[in-house]
Each structure stands twice: as structure tokens, then as C-alpha cells.
C-alpha positions in Angstrom: -9.0 6.6 8.1 -9.3 7.8 4.5 -8.4 6.6 1.0 -5.3 8.7 -0.4 -5.6 11.0 -3.3 -1.8 10.3 -4.1 -0.7 9.6 -7.6 -1.4 6.1 -8.8 1.4 3.6 -7.9 3.5 2.6 -10.9 5.5 -0.6 -11.6 8.8 1.2 -10.2 7.1 1.4 -6.8 8.3 -1.6 -4.9 7.2 -3.4 -1.9 9.3 -2.3 1.3 9.4 -6.1 2.3 10.1 -8.3 -0.6 10.7 -5.7 -3.6 7.7 -7.2 -5.6 5.7 -4.4 -7.3 3.7 -2.3 -4.6 -0.1 -2.0 -4.9 -0.6 -0.7 -1.4 0.7 2.6 0.0 0.3 3.3 3.7 0.5 7.0 4.7 1.8 7.2 8.4 2.6 10.2 10.6 6.2 9.2 10.1 6.2 8.8 6.4 4.7 6.2 4.1 5.2 2.3 3.4 4.8 0.5 0.3 3.5 -3.1 0.1 2.6 -5.8 -2.6 -0.7 -7.2 -2.3 0.4 -10.1 0.2 2.2 -8.1 2.6 -0.3 -5.3 2.7 -3.0 -7.7 3.7 -0.6 -9.1 6.1 0.2 -6.1 7.9 -3.4 -4.2 7.5 -4.5 -5.0 10.9 -1.5 -3.8 12.6 -1.2 -0.7 10.6 -4.8 0.4 10.1 -5.1 1.8 13.7 -2.1 4.1 13.1 -2.7 4.9 9.3 -3.4 8.4 8.1 -4.6 6.8 4.8 -4.5 3.6 3.1 -4.2 3.5 -0.9 -5.1 0.1 -2.2 -4.8 -0.5 -5.7 -4.8 -4.5 -5.7 -7.9 -4.4 -7.8 -5.2 -4.1 -10.7 -4.2 -7.5 -10.0 -7.5 -9.0 -11.2 -7.5 -7.0 -14.4 -4.5 -8.9 -16.0 
């Protein structure tokens, strides 16, 4: 799995589970999923084996 070169996530990108700001984008063969840091970490083990790319910007949470 490689890190994505997609555009940076913005405040308008929202977690598909809870609606919080998304910091993780997961590219799958069928499309993409957006997650907040919490849900991205929660789903990582299940999604990593099938992910094409994992774009993680959770370091932004520490810079605030």
C-alpha cells in the first residue's frame, strides 16, 4: 500500500461515520472513504489489506 498523492484534505471533508473533520482518506478499488482520526484508527486494521492508498493527515491535530 502506498501513500496517496491526492490533494490535501480540507475542513469541508467530513468523516463518513460521524461527520467530524476528516484527516484520513482511504482509497479502495470501489471508491474512497474519509475518516476522522478516531474512526480511521479504529478501521485501519480491517481496511489496510484492501486499501490502494492510505492518506493520513492526523499530524495536523498535533499542530493546533
